[in-house]
C-alpha positions in Angstrom: 118.9 -2.4 116.8 118.7 -3.3 120.5 119.6 0.3 121.5 116.8 1.7 119.4 114.3 -0.7 120.7 115.2 0.1 124.3 114.1 3.7 123.8 111.1 2.9 121.5 109.0 5.7 123.2 111.7 8.2 123.9 109.6 11.0 122.3 107.4 10.7 125.4 110.3 11.2 127.9 110.4 14.5 129.8 113.1 16.9 128.8 115.5 16.1 131.6 115.4 12.3 130.9 115.7 13.0 127.1 118.8 15.2 127.7 120.5 12.5 129.8 119.8 10.0 127.1 121.1 12.3 124.4 124.3 13.1 126.3 125.1 9.4 126.7 124.4 8.7 123.0 126.2 11.9 121.9 129.4 10.9 123.6 129.2 7.4 122.1 128.6 8.9 118.7 131.5 11.4 118.9 133.9 8.7 120.1 133.0 6.7 117.0 133.5 9.8 114.8 136.9 10.3 116.3 138.0 6.6 115.8 136.4 5.9 112.4 136.3 9.2 110.5 139.5 10.7 109.1 137.8 14.1 109.0 136.7 14.1 112.6 139.9 12.6 113.9 141.8 15.6 112.5 139.1 18.1 113.5 138.8 17.0 117.1 142.6 16.9 117.5 143.0 20.4 116.0 140.3 21.9 118.4 141.1 19.8 121.4 137.6 18.1 121.4 137.4 15.2 123.9 134.2 13.2 123.2 133.7 12.0 126.7 133.6 15.6 128.0 131.0 16.9 125.5 127.5 17.6 126.6 124.5 19.4 125.2 125.7 22.7 126.7 129.2 22.7 125.2 128.3 20.8 122.0 128.6 24.2 120.2 132.4 24.1 120.8 132.5 21.6 117.9 133.0 23.5 114.6 130.1 23.3 112.2 130.2 21.1 109.1 128.4 21.8 105.8 127.8 20.4 102.4 130.9 22.1 100.9 133.0 20.0 103.4 131.4 16.8 102.3 131.9 17.8 98.7 135.6 18.7 99.0 136.6 15.9 101.4 134.1 13.2 100.6 136.4 10.2 101.3 137.5 11.6 104.6 134.0 11.4 106.0 133.3 7.8 105.0 133.9 5.7 108.1 133.4 2.1 106.8 135.5 -0.4 104.9 133.9 -1.3 101.6 132.8 -4.7 102.8 130.5 -3.0 105.4 128.8 -0.7 102.9 125.2 -1.8 102.3 123.8 1.2 100.2 125.3 4.2 98.4 123.4 7.5 97.8 124.3 10.5 95.8 123.4 14.0 97.1 124.1 17.3 95.5 126.8 19.5 97.1 126.8 23.3 97.2 128.0 23.5 93.6 125.7 20.7 92.5 128.5 18.2 92.3 127.4 14.7 93.5 128.5 13.7 97.0 128.7 10.1 97.9 126.9 9.0 101.1 127.2 5.5 102.3 125.0 3.5 104.7 125.7 0.4 106.6 123.0 -2.2 107.3 122.7 -0.7 110.8 122.1 2.7 109.2 119.3 1.3 107.0 117.8 -0.4 110.1 118.0 2.9 111.9 116.3 4.6 109.0 113.5 2.1 109.0 113.0 2.6 112.7 113.0 6.3 112.3 110.3 6.2 109.5 108.3 3.6 111.4 108.1 6.0 114.4 107.3 9.0 112.2 104.6 7.3 110.1 103.1 5.7 113.2 102.8 9.2 114.7 100.5 10.4 111.9 98.3 7.3 112.4 99.5 4.8 109.7 99.0 1.2 110.7 99.4 -2.3 109.3 95.9 -1.9 107.9 97.0 0.8 105.5 97.9 0.6 101.8 100.6 3.1 101.1 101.2 4.5 97.6 104.7 5.8 97.1 105.0 8.5 94.4 108.7 9.2 95.1 111.5 7.4 93.4 113.4 4.4 94.9 116.1 4.4 92.2 118.6 7.0 90.8 120.8 6.7 94.0 118.0 8.5 95.9 117.1 7.7 99.5 113.6 9.1 100.1 111.5 6.4 98.5 113.5 3.7 100.1 113.2 5.3 103.5 109.4 5.6 103.4 109.2 2.0 102.0 111.3 0.6 104.8 109.3 2.5 107.4 105.9 1.5 106.1 107.1 -2.1 105.7 108.3 -2.1 109.3 104.8 -1.0 110.4 103.3 -3.8 108.4 101.5 -1.6 105.9 101.1 -2.8 102.3 103.4 -0.8 100.0 102.5 0.2 96.4 105.8 1.3 94.8 104.7 3.3 91.7 107.5 5.8 92.1 108.0 8.8 89.9 105.3 8.0 87.3 102.7 9.8 85.1 99.4 11.1 86.4 97.7 8.4 84.3 99.7 5.6 85.9 99.0 6.8 89.5 95.3 7.4 88.6 95.0 3.8 87.4 96.8 2.5 90.6 94.3 4.5 92.8 91.4 3.1 90.8 92.7 -0.5 91.0 94.3 -0.7 94.5 92.5 2.0 96.5 95.4 3.2 98.7 94.6 4.7 102.1 97.8 6.7 102.3 99.8 8.6 99.5 103.3 9.8 100.0 104.6 12.5 97.7 105.4 16.1 96.9 102.5 18.5 97.7 102.5 20.3 94.4 102.4 16.9 92.6 99.6 15.6 94.8 97.6 18.7 94.0 98.0 17.9 90.2 97.3 14.2 90.8 94.1 15.0 92.8 92.8 17.4 90.1 93.5 14.8 87.4 91.9 12.0 89.3 88.7 14.1 89.9 88.6 15.0 86.2 88.7 11.3 85.4 85.9 10.7 87.9 87.9 8.2 89.9 86.9 7.8 93.5 89.4 8.9 96.1 87.3 7.8 99.1 89.9 5.3 100.2 92.6 8.0 100.7 92.7 9.2 104.3 96.2 10.5 104.7 98.8 12.4 102.6 102.4 12.4 103.8 104.0 15.3 102.1 107.7 15.6 101.3 110.1 18.2 99.8 107.8 21.2 100.2 106.4 22.9 103.3 102.7 22.7 104.3 102.6 25.6 106.9 103.8 29.1 107.4 105.8 30.5 110.2 102.7 30.8 112.3 101.9 27.1 111.7 98.9 28.0 109.6 98.3 25.9 106.5 99.5 27.2 103.1 97.2 27.5 100.1 98.7 24.2 98.7 97.8 22.4 101.9 94.2 23.6 101.9 94.0 22.7 98.3 95.2 19.1 98.6 93.2 18.4 101.8 90.1 19.6 100.0 90.8 17.8 96.7 91.5 14.5 98.4 89.3 14.8 101.5 92.3 13.7 103.5 94.6 15.1 106.1 98.1 16.2 105.0 101.2 15.7 107.2 104.5 17.3 106.7 107.8 15.4 107.0 111.4 16.7 106.6 114.7 15.0 106.1 117.9 14.9 104.0 120.3 12.3 102.7 123.0 13.4 105.0 121.3 13.4 108.3 119.4 10.1 107.8 116.8 11.4 110.3 113.2 12.4 109.8 111.1 15.1 111.5 107.5 14.2 110.9 104.2 15.7 112.1 102.0 13.6 114.4 98.2 13.5 114.1 98.0 17.0 115.6 99.8 18.5 112.6 101.8 20.9 114.6 105.5 20.5 113.8 107.9 17.7 113.0 108.8 15.5 116.1 112.4 14.9 116.9 113.2 11.4 118.2 115.7 12.1 120.9 117.6 8.8 120.5 118.3 9.6 116.8 119.4 13.2 116.6 120.2 16.5 118.3 118.9 19.5 116.6 120.0 23.2 117.0 118.9 26.4 115.4 121.7 28.9 114.9 121.9 32.6 113.8 124.1 34.2 111.2 127.1 34.1 113.5 126.7 30.5 114.3 125.3 31.0 117.8 122.5 28.8 119.1 119.2 30.7 119.4 116.2 30.2 121.7 113.1 28.1 120.9 110.8 29.9 118.5 113.6 32.1 117.0 114.1 31.6 113.2 117.6 30.4 112.1 119.5 27.7 110.3 118.8 24.1 111.3 121.9 22.2 112.4 121.7 18.4 113.1 123.9 15.9 114.8 122.5 12.5 113.8 123.3 9.9 116.5 124.4 6.4 115.9 125.3 6.6 112.2 128.1 4.2 111.0 128.6 5.0 107.3 129.0 8.7 107.3 128.8 10.0 110.9 128.3 13.8 111.2 128.5 16.3 114.0 126.8 19.7 113.9 125.9 19.5 110.2 124.5 22.7 108.7 121.5 21.7 106.6 121.2 25.1 104.9 117.4 25.1 105.8 115.8 28.0 107.7 113.3 27.0 110.4 112.7 27.2 114.2 112.3 24.7 117.1 109.3 24.4 119.4 109.9 22.9 122.8 106.6 23.1 124.6 104.9 19.6 124.9 102.7 18.6 122.0 99.0 17.9 122.6 99.7 14.3 121.4 101.6 13.7 124.7 105.1 13.6 123.2 107.6 15.8 125.1 110.3 15.9 122.4 111.1 19.2 120.6 109.4 19.8 117.2 110.8 21.4 114.1 108.7 24.1 112.5 108.2 24.3 108.7 111.1 25.0 106.4 110.8 28.6 105.7 113.6 29.0 103.2 116.9 27.6 101.9 119.8 29.8 103.1 121.7 29.4 99.8 118.6 30.6 97.9 118.3 34.0 99.6 117.7 36.8 97.0 118.3 40.5 97.3 115.9 42.2 94.9 115.8 46.0 94.9 117.0 46.1 98.5 114.5 43.5 99.7 115.4 40.1 101.0 113.3 37.4 99.3 113.3 33.6 99.6 111.8 31.4 96.8 109.3 29.8 99.2 107.7 33.2 99.7 107.2 33.5 95.9 105.7 30.0 95.8 103.3 30.8 98.6 102.2 34.0 96.8 101.6 32.2 93.5 99.8 29.4 95.2 97.2 31.9 96.4 96.4 32.8 92.8 93.7 30.5 91.4 94.6 31.5 87.8 98.1 30.1 88.1 98.4 26.4 87.3 102.2 26.0 87.5 105.4 28.1 87.8 109.1 28.3 88.3 111.5 31.2 89.1 114.9 32.2 87.7 117.3 34.6 89.4 120.0 36.5 87.5 122.8 38.8 88.6 121.9 42.5 88.1 124.7 44.2 90.0 126.9 43.6 93.1 124.0 44.6 95.4 120.9 43.3 93.7 119.5 40.2 91.9 116.9 40.2 89.1 113.9 37.9 89.6 112.0 36.4 86.7 108.8 34.4 87.4 107.5 32.1 84.7 103.9 30.9 85.0 101.3 28.8 83.2 97.6 29.6 83.6 94.4 27.7 84.1 92.5 30.5 82.3 93.1 34.0 81.0 94.7 36.4 83.4 96.6 39.6 82.9 100.3 39.7 83.7 99.7 43.0 85.6 97.4 41.2 88.0 100.1 38.6 88.8 102.7 41.3 89.2 100.5 43.3 91.5 99.7 40.3 93.6 103.4 39.4 94.0 104.3 43.0 94.8 101.8 43.1 97.7 103.3 39.9 99.2 107.0 40.4 98.4 107.2 44.2 98.5 108.9 44.2 95.1 107.5 43.6 91.6 109.4 40.9 89.7 109.3 40.3 86.0 106.5 37.9 85.1 106.3 35.8 81.9 103.4 33.6 80.8 104.2 30.3 79.0 102.2 27.3 78.1 101.5 24.5 80.5 103.7 22.1 78.5 106.6 24.5 78.4 106.5 25.1 82.2 106.2 21.5 83.1 109.0 20.5 80.7 111.3 22.8 82.7 110.1 21.7 86.2 109.8 18.0 85.6 113.1 17.4 83.8 113.4 13.6 83.4 117.1 13.8 84.0 116.5 15.1 87.5 115.3 13.1 90.5 112.6 15.6 91.7 110.7 18.6 90.5 112.8 21.8 90.4 111.2 25.3 90.5 114.2 27.5 91.4 117.0 28.2 88.9 120.0 30.2 90.0 121.8 31.9 87.1 123.7 34.4 89.3 127.3 34.8 88.1 128.9 35.1 91.5 127.8 31.5 92.5 
C-alpha cells in the first residue's frame, strides 16, 4: 500500500502531473500483465505491444477486452497462484454465465483505499454511522467494498445487507445511522415505509447510491433523486463501479460527476468504431485499472454508456469525472425504428406519481424491430392510456403497458435467487 499512500491526494494534481503519474503506473501495470497473465502475454506478443513504450497517447493500440473474453477464457486472465488468492467473486458474463474474478490481499487493500477516498469525498467521516443495505455474501463485491472503505475511514458500519423494509426500519429506529448506502429505487421504498411507520429519519444526512443513475445527461437530478432527497431530507451521491474494474467513480460533495483517482485507473470513452472521443461526447466507458494483481485488465469495455468531464471540479480536484451511466450498450432496443435504452423508460416511469413499481420485458418482433412490454403496479387508480401516452411523449414510441398488483411486480423484480433487483428482462431470440 506504500504506492497508494504516496499519491493519497492525486485527484488534486494538475493534468500534466497526473498524466506523468499514470504513464509510469500504466507501464508497470502492463509489464505485470505481460508476465503474469497468460491472456495478455499472448495478446501483447501477437500485436507487438511493448509495455515500456506504451503511454496515454498510444494506449489505444492495445486491443479492447470485454466480458465475453473473460467468460470464454476465464482461467487465462487469472494471474495469481491459488495460495495468493484472498477473495473470489462471481460476475455475470455476456450470456449470464458466471465469471470468476479473484482478488489478492493487495487488491482488497487497494479496494479499501479507493472506497475510503470516494466516501471521504462526499463528506463521510469517522463520526458517521453507515447503514449498508447491499449484500456482503453470495460472492458479491459491492457490500464488502463499501464496508472496507467506511471501516478504513473509521466510520461505524451497520451491516444489515439485503433485508426487508421492516428490518431496515427497525435498524434506523434503534441505531440512527447518518449515512445509508443502497440502490436508489430501494431507498425510495424504504424512506416511504419509514415515514409511514412514523420513524424519525433526522439522523440520516447522506445517501450513497449504487446500481442506478441519479442524474441525466445534463447532470440534472432525475425524479428518483428528487424523491429520495425529499423523503429523507438528505443529499444523494452517485457512485459507479463493477466487479471487474475494482475501481470506483464517486461524486464529491458538489454532486457533479464521479471522480477518477488517477493512481487507480485510466478511463476512456470510445465510439461505435472503438475510437477515443473527446470530453463531453457520449460513448462506451473503457477502463484500465492500475495495480491489480488477481485479474489485471487492460482497456476493458464495461458496456456502459457515459461521458467524461475534464474541467476542474469546484471542490478543487483536477481529476476527470465520469458522467452518469446513460445506458447499457447490450440493452439497446430498436422499437418501431426508434433506438431506446431501458434507463430512458425508467426515467419516464419515475416521473409518473401513480406508478409505484415497474419492470420491462423485450421480445423479438422481426429482424429489424423489438417489441417492448412495460409492466407496472400503481399507487392508485390510473388508466393504461395515460401511462402509454406519457411514455410515448418521452420515448417517441408507444409500448405495450400492463398493470399488475404490487405483489406480482415485486416478486419479479426482487427475486430472492438474485443478488440485486432486476427490472430489465431480455427475451429476444437472437441473443
